[in-house]
Backbone as a printed PyTorch tensor [residue, N CA C, xyz], in Angstrom:
tensor([[[  0.8190,  -1.1680,   0.0000],
         [  0.0000,   0.0000,   0.0000],
         [  0.8750,   1.2470,   0.0000]],

        [[  0.2770,   2.3600,  -0.4280],
         [  0.9660,   3.6330,  -0.5210],
         [  0.2520,   4.6440,   0.3610]],

        [[  1.0320,   5.4270,   1.0830],
         [  0.5130,   6.4890,   1.9270],
         [  1.0200,   7.8240,   1.4010]],

        [[  0.1220,   8.7800,   1.2200],
         [  0.4670,  10.0950,   0.7130],
         [  0.4040,  11.1270,   1.8250]],

        [[  1.4310,  11.9600,   1.8940],
         [  1.4860,  13.0400,   2.8610],
         [  1.5830,  14.3490,   2.1000]],

        [[  0.5640,  15.1820,   2.2350],
         [  0.4950,  16.4410,   1.5170],
         [  0.7890,  17.6110,   2.4400]],

        [[  1.3030,  18.6740,   1.8720],
         [  1.5120,  19.9100,   2.5990],
         [  1.3140,  21.0850,   1.6550]],

        [[  1.1030,  22.2450,   2.2320],
         [  0.8370,  23.4300,   1.4490],
         [ -0.6120,  23.8420,   1.5920]],

        [[ -1.0550,  24.6590,   0.6720],
         [ -2.3940,  25.1890,   0.7570],
         [ -2.4400,  26.3940,   1.6740]],

        [[ -3.5840,  27.0280,   1.6870],
         [ -3.7670,  28.2000,   2.5080],
         [ -4.5550,  29.2550,   1.7760]],

        [[ -4.4830,  30.4590,   2.2930],
         [ -5.1990,  31.5940,   1.7220],
         [ -4.1900,  32.5670,   1.1330]],

        [[ -4.4340,  32.9810,  -0.0860],
         [ -3.5260,  33.8880,  -0.7620],
         [ -4.3320,  34.8860,  -1.5830]],

        [[ -3.7950,  36.0690,  -1.7340],
         [ -4.4440,  37.0840,  -2.5440],
         [ -4.2210,  36.8060,  -4.0240]],

        [[ -5.1670,  37.2100,  -4.8400],
         [ -5.0270,  37.0420,  -6.2790],
         [ -3.7080,  37.6220,  -6.7640]],

        [[ -3.0450,  36.8670,  -7.6270],
         [ -1.7390,  37.2530,  -8.1170],
         [ -0.5920,  36.6600,  -7.3340]],

        [[ -0.8850,  36.0790,  -6.1940],
         [  0.1380,  35.4890,  -5.3570],
         [  0.4890,  34.0770,  -5.7680]],

        [[  1.3080,  33.4390,  -4.9420],
         [  1.8160,  32.1050,  -5.2490],
         [  1.7020,  31.1890,  -4.0420]],

        [[  1.5700,  29.9130,  -4.3280],
         [  1.6010,  28.8610,  -3.3270],
         [  2.3200,  27.6610,  -3.9180]],

        [[  2.8800,  26.8490,  -3.0350],
         [  3.5310,  25.6240,  -3.4610],
         [  2.9910,  24.4530,  -2.6540]],

        [[  2.5080,  23.4470,  -3.3540],
         [  2.0190,  22.2330,  -2.7370],
         [  3.0470,  21.1230,  -2.9060]],

        [[  3.0870,  20.2260,  -1.9520],
         [  3.9530,  19.0690,  -2.0600],
         [  3.1980,  17.8240,  -1.6270]],

        [[  3.6270,  16.6980,  -2.1470],
         [  3.0050,  15.4170,  -1.8320],
         [  4.0780,  14.3480,  -1.8920]],

        [[  4.2840,  13.6700,  -0.7890],
         [  5.2790,  12.6110,  -0.7040],
         [  4.5880,  11.2700,  -0.5490]],

        [[  5.0470,  10.2890,  -1.2960],
         [  4.4960,   8.9420,  -1.2490],
         [  5.4130,   8.0260,  -0.4540]],

        [[  4.8040,   7.2270,   0.4070],
         [  5.5370,   6.2680,   1.2280],
         [  4.9080,   4.8970,   1.0840]],

        [[  5.7320,   3.8760,   1.1600],
         [  5.2390,   2.5120,   1.1020],
         [  5.8360,   1.7320,  -0.0430]],

        [[  5.0320,   0.8680,  -0.6170],
         [  5.4750,   0.0150,  -1.7200],
         [  5.3440,   0.7670,  -3.0310]],

        [[  6.3990,   1.4980,  -3.3700],
         [  6.3930,   2.3590,  -4.5400],
         [  6.9970,   1.6200,  -5.7230]],

        [[  6.2180,   1.4740,  -6.7770],
         [  6.7430,   0.9170,  -8.0130],
         [  7.4200,   2.0160,  -8.8140]],

        [[  8.4690,   1.6470,  -9.5240],
         [  9.2620,   2.6380, -10.2280],
         [  8.4840,   3.3210, -11.3460]],

        [[  7.5600,   2.6240, -11.9580],
         [  6.7480,   3.1820, -13.0300],
         [  5.4100,   3.6450, -12.4480]],

        [[  5.2490,   4.9560, -12.3230],
         [  4.0440,   5.4730, -11.6970],
         [  3.7570,   6.8890, -12.1810]],

        [[  2.5480,   7.3330, -11.9010],
         [  2.1370,   8.7020, -12.1860],
         [  1.7510,   9.3800, -10.8840]],

        [[  2.1560,  10.6260, -10.7300],
         [  1.7180,  11.4440,  -9.6070],
         [  1.0180,  12.6750, -10.1750]],

        [[ -0.1470,  12.9350,  -9.6460],
         [ -1.0360,  13.9050, -10.2520],
         [ -1.6330,  14.8400,  -9.1980]],

        [[ -2.0870,  15.9920,  -9.6740],
         [ -2.8330,  16.9200,  -8.8420],
         [ -4.2130,  17.1350,  -9.4530]],

        [[ -5.2240,  16.9000,  -8.6530],
         [ -6.5980,  17.2080,  -9.0000],
         [ -7.0900,  18.3250,  -8.0890]],

        [[ -8.1370,  18.9820,  -8.5140],
         [ -8.7770,  19.9550,  -7.6420],
         [-10.2820,  19.8970,  -7.8150]],

        [[-10.9640,  20.3250,  -6.7760],
         [-12.4150,  20.3710,  -6.8010],
         [-12.8630,  21.7010,  -6.2160]],

        [[-13.4450,  22.5210,  -7.0620],
         [-13.9940,  23.7900,  -6.6240],
         [-15.3740,  23.5650,  -6.0300]],

        [[-15.8230,  24.4690,  -5.1780],
         [-17.1570,  24.3170,  -4.5900],
         [-18.2380,  24.1770,  -5.6560]],

        [[-19.0410,  23.1350,  -5.5300],
         [-20.1340,  22.9120,  -6.4550],
         [-19.7440,  22.3580,  -7.8080]],

        [[-18.4820,  21.9960,  -7.9910],
         [-18.0210,  21.4880,  -9.2720],
         [-17.3890,  20.1090,  -9.1210]],

        [[-17.2470,  19.4240, -10.2510],
         [-16.6200,  18.1120, -10.2530],
         [-15.1100,  18.2290, -10.1130]],

        [[-14.5170,  17.1710,  -9.6140],
         [-13.0690,  17.1180,  -9.5150],
         [-12.4500,  17.0880, -10.9110]],

        [[-11.3880,  17.8530, -11.1000],
         [-10.7360,  17.9320, -12.3910],
         [ -9.2320,  17.7440, -12.2460]],

        [[ -8.6420,  17.2150, -13.2880],
         [ -7.1990,  17.0410, -13.3180],
         [ -6.5330,  18.3810, -13.5810]],

        [[ -5.5840,  18.7430, -12.7350],
         [ -4.8520,  19.9940, -12.8700],
         [ -3.5280,  19.7740, -13.5770]],

        [[ -2.7700,  18.8020, -13.1090],
         [ -1.4600,  18.5340, -13.6780],
         [ -1.0460,  17.1170, -13.3410]],

        [[ -0.2500,  16.5270, -14.1940],
         [  0.2410,  15.1830, -13.9580],
         [  1.6800,  15.0690, -14.4250]],

        [[  2.3960,  14.1750, -13.7910],
         [  3.7800,  13.9270, -14.1730],
         [  4.1260,  12.4880, -13.8500]],

        [[  4.5810,  11.7740, -14.8600],
         [  4.9500,  10.3840, -14.6860],
         [  6.3960,  10.2710, -14.2210]],

        [[  6.7250,   9.0950, -13.7510],
         [  8.1030,   8.8350, -13.3350],
         [  9.0600,   8.8900, -14.5120]],

        [[  8.5340,   8.7510, -15.7150],
         [  9.3430,   8.8410, -16.9220],
         [  9.5210,  10.2790, -17.4140]],

        [[  8.8100,  11.2310, -16.7920],
         [  8.9620,  12.6280, -17.1270],
         [  7.8580,  13.2360, -17.9570]],

        [[  6.8910,  12.4500, -18.3780],
         [  5.7800,  12.9870, -19.1530],
         [  4.9420,  13.9210, -18.2980]],

        [[  4.5810,  15.0660, -18.8610],
         [  3.8890,  16.1120, -18.1290],
         [  2.6440,  16.5560, -18.8720]],

        [[  1.5940,  16.8620, -18.1200],
         [  0.3570,  17.3450, -18.7070],
         [ -0.2720,  18.3700, -17.7750]],

        [[ -0.8870,  19.4150, -18.3610],
         [ -1.5520,  20.4660, -17.6010],
         [ -2.9430,  20.7140, -18.1540]],

        [[ -3.8360,  21.0860, -17.2610],
         [ -5.1170,  21.6020, -17.7060],
         [ -4.9010,  22.9430, -18.3950]],

        [[ -5.7230,  23.2220, -19.3960],
         [ -5.5710,  24.4730, -20.1320],
         [ -5.6720,  25.6920, -19.2200]],

        [[ -6.4740,  25.6050, -18.1870],
         [ -6.7100,  26.7420, -17.3190],
         [ -5.5030,  27.1330, -16.4740]],

        [[ -4.5230,  26.2430, -16.3420],
         [ -3.3720,  26.5300, -15.4880],
         [ -2.0610,  26.5810, -16.2550]],

        [[ -2.0930,  26.3280, -17.5340],
         [ -0.8690,  26.3630, -18.3270],
         [ -0.2070,  27.7340, -18.2340]],

        [[  1.0990,  27.7340, -18.1340],
         [  1.9380,  28.9250, -18.0380],
         [  1.8590,  29.6020, -16.6720]],

        [[  1.0440,  29.0760, -15.7790],
         [  0.9720,  29.6110, -14.4250],
         [  1.4130,  28.5930, -13.3790]],

        [[  1.0770,  27.3270, -13.5920],
         [  1.4220,  26.2660, -12.6630],
         [  2.5490,  25.4290, -13.2420]],

        [[  3.3730,  24.8980, -12.3600],
         [  4.4500,  24.0100, -12.7640],
         [  4.4710,  22.7930, -11.8540]],

        [[  4.3940,  21.6190, -12.4580],
         [  4.4940,  20.3870, -11.7000],
         [  5.9050,  19.8280, -11.8490]],

        [[  6.4450,  19.3400, -10.7690],
         [  7.7620,  18.7360, -10.7880],
         [  7.7750,  17.5780,  -9.8090]],

        [[  8.7470,  16.7160,  -9.9410],
         [  8.8430,  15.6020,  -9.0140],
         [ 10.2820,  15.1970,  -8.7890]],

        [[ 10.5030,  14.6670,  -7.6240],
         [ 11.7910,  14.1380,  -7.2270],
         [ 11.6050,  12.6410,  -7.0600]],

        [[ 12.0400,  11.8900,  -8.0370],
         [ 11.8200,  10.4500,  -8.0040],
         [ 12.5460,   9.7770,  -6.8410]],

        [[ 13.6980,  10.3080,  -6.4770],
         [ 14.4460,   9.7320,  -5.3690],
         [ 13.6820,   9.8450,  -4.0580]],

        [[ 12.8880,  10.9150,  -3.9160],
         [ 12.1070,  11.1340,  -2.7040],
         [ 10.6460,  10.7480,  -2.8690]],

        [[ 10.2760,  10.2970,  -4.0600],
         [  8.8810,   9.9640,  -4.3600],
         [  7.9510,  11.1110,  -3.9860]],

        [[  8.3400,  12.3010,  -4.3840],
         [  7.6110,  13.5050,  -4.0290],
         [  7.2760,  14.3100,  -5.2800]],

        [[  6.0610,  14.8260,  -5.3250],
         [  5.6250,  15.6750,  -6.4140],
         [  5.2700,  17.0500,  -5.8510]],

        [[  5.5430,  18.0870,  -6.6240],
         [  5.2880,  19.4590,  -6.2180],
         [  4.4060,  20.1490,  -7.2450]],

        [[  3.6750,  21.1250,  -6.7890],
         [  2.9090,  21.9750,  -7.6800],
         [  3.1680,  23.4230,  -7.2900]],

        [[  3.9200,  24.1170,  -8.1220],
         [  4.1640,  25.5340,  -7.9330],
         [  3.0720,  26.3080,  -8.6520]],

        [[  2.3300,  27.1120,  -7.9120],
         [  1.1970,  27.8380,  -8.4530],
         [  1.4880,  29.3270,  -8.3800]],

        [[  1.6000,  29.9440,  -9.5250],
         [  1.8710,  31.3690,  -9.6270],
         [  0.6900,  32.0840, -10.2680]],

        [[  0.6580,  33.3900, -10.0920],
         [ -0.4000,  34.2210, -10.6700],
         [ -1.7770,  33.6460, -10.3740]],

        [[ -2.0030,  33.3240,  -9.1300],
         [ -3.2440,  32.6690,  -8.7420],
         [ -4.4510,  33.5750,  -8.9560]],

        [[ -5.5360,  32.9440,  -9.3550],
         [ -6.7910,  33.6230,  -9.6160],
         [ -7.8620,  33.0910,  -8.6790]],

        [[ -8.8980,  33.8730,  -8.4190],
         [ -9.9760,  33.3750,  -7.5570],
         [-10.5700,  32.0560,  -8.0420]],

        [[-10.6280,  31.8390,  -9.3400],
         [-11.1740,  30.5970,  -9.8620],
         [-10.2830,  29.3860,  -9.6080]],

        [[ -9.0770,  29.6070,  -9.1020],
         [ -8.2140,  28.5020,  -8.7060],
         [ -8.5850,  27.9520,  -7.3380]],

        [[ -9.4790,  28.6010,  -6.6480],
         [ -9.8910,  28.1650,  -5.3240],
         [-10.4780,  26.7570,  -5.3670]],

        [[-10.0800,  25.9350,  -4.4280],
         [-10.6100,  24.5920,  -4.3460],
         [ -9.7610,  23.7110,  -3.4580]],

        [[-10.2080,  22.4830,  -3.3180],
         [ -9.4500,  21.4780,  -2.5940],
         [ -8.5520,  20.7650,  -3.5920]],

        [[ -7.2780,  20.7290,  -3.3100],
         [ -6.3020,  20.1190,  -4.2120],
         [ -5.8880,  18.7560,  -3.6880]],

        [[ -6.1190,  17.7380,  -4.4960],
         [ -5.8650,  16.3570,  -4.1070],
         [ -4.6550,  15.8060,  -4.8420]],

        [[ -3.7130,  15.3080,  -4.0940],
         [ -2.6260,  14.5440,  -4.6820],
         [ -3.1350,  13.1490,  -5.0360]],

        [[ -2.6690,  12.6340,  -6.1520],
         [ -3.1050,  11.3310,  -6.6270],
         [ -1.8970,  10.5330,  -7.0970]],

        [[ -1.8480,   9.2810,  -6.6950],
         [ -0.7640,   8.3800,  -7.0750],
         [ -1.3490,   7.1720,  -7.7820]],

        [[ -0.7750,   6.8310,  -8.9230],
         [ -1.2240,   5.6570,  -9.6730],
         [ -0.0400,   4.8410, -10.1560]],

        [[ -0.1410,   3.5410,  -9.9860],
         [  0.7660,   2.6290, -10.6550],
         [ -0.0660,   1.4740, -11.1960]],

        [[  0.5910,   0.4170, -11.6120],
         [ -0.1230,  -0.6650, -12.2620],
         [ -1.0410,  -1.4380, -11.3250]],

        [[ -0.8660,  -1.2800, -10.0210],
         [ -1.6230,  -2.0820,  -9.0710],
         [ -2.5880,  -1.3070,  -8.1920]],

        [[ -2.4360,   0.0050,  -8.0820],
         [ -3.2810,   0.7400,  -7.1490],
         [ -3.3830,   2.2220,  -7.4890]],

        [[ -4.4020,   2.8390,  -6.9340],
         [ -4.5940,   4.2800,  -6.9790],
         [ -4.7930,   4.7700,  -5.5570]],

        [[ -4.0830,   5.8230,  -5.1810],
         [ -4.1490,   6.3630,  -3.8350],
         [ -4.3910,   7.8620,  -3.8990]],

        [[ -5.2440,   8.3450,  -3.0060],
         [ -5.5800,   9.7610,  -2.9380],
         [ -5.1080,  10.3740,  -1.6340]],

        [[ -4.6400,  11.6160,  -1.7260],
         [ -4.3300,  12.3800,  -0.5380],
         [ -5.5790,  12.9830,   0.0610]],

        [[ -5.4140,  13.6740,   1.1710],
         [ -6.5580,  14.2180,   1.8880],
         [ -7.0360,  15.5510,   1.3390]],

        [[ -6.2100,  16.2530,   0.6090],
         [ -6.6410,  17.4520,  -0.0820],
         [ -6.5070,  18.7420,   0.6900]],

        [[ -5.3870,  19.4340,   0.5700],
         [ -5.3070,  20.7800,   1.1480],
         [ -6.2420,  21.7470,   0.4390]],

        [[ -6.7130,  22.7210,   1.1780],
         [ -7.5880,  23.7360,   0.6210],
         [ -6.7730,  24.9440,   0.1900]],

        [[ -7.0150,  25.3880,  -1.0300],
         [ -6.4130,  26.6020,  -1.5570],
         [ -7.5180,  27.6140,  -1.7650]],

        [[ -7.3730,  28.7630,  -1.1420],
         [ -8.3470,  29.8350,  -1.2820],
         [ -7.6490,  31.0710,  -1.8230]],

        [[ -8.1360,  31.5670,  -2.9330],
         [ -7.5700,  32.7530,  -3.5640],
         [ -8.6010,  33.8620,  -3.4740]],

        [[ -8.2490,  34.9200,  -2.7840],
         [ -9.1580,  36.0390,  -2.5970],
         [ -8.9030,  37.1170,  -3.6450]],

        [[ -9.9350,  37.8920,  -3.9210],
         [ -9.8260,  38.9650,  -4.8990],
         [ -9.0820,  40.1520,  -4.3220]]])
């Protein structure tokens, strides 16, 4: 099994920045994907960014050029640097881990962006 430990989140003014981190512990397979999802109030959960252990990266159109996902494979940790934050970025951000045998979700830090 895999255990995810997330940190970051908080309240920030529009235009500001936050950095989220998520570390995976346990039986980690070398071939895996670590992803960030978010869920805004009253909306469905959506994929924000993903990065595989092989380096493949994907972003939602709404965050391109503002958010950067990175990972440290040696530490099994993924980061999400969020710049130029907008009020519509507000939501619960969930770390997600996937490999060939399991999917694991983090508890979801809350990010609130005020006008």
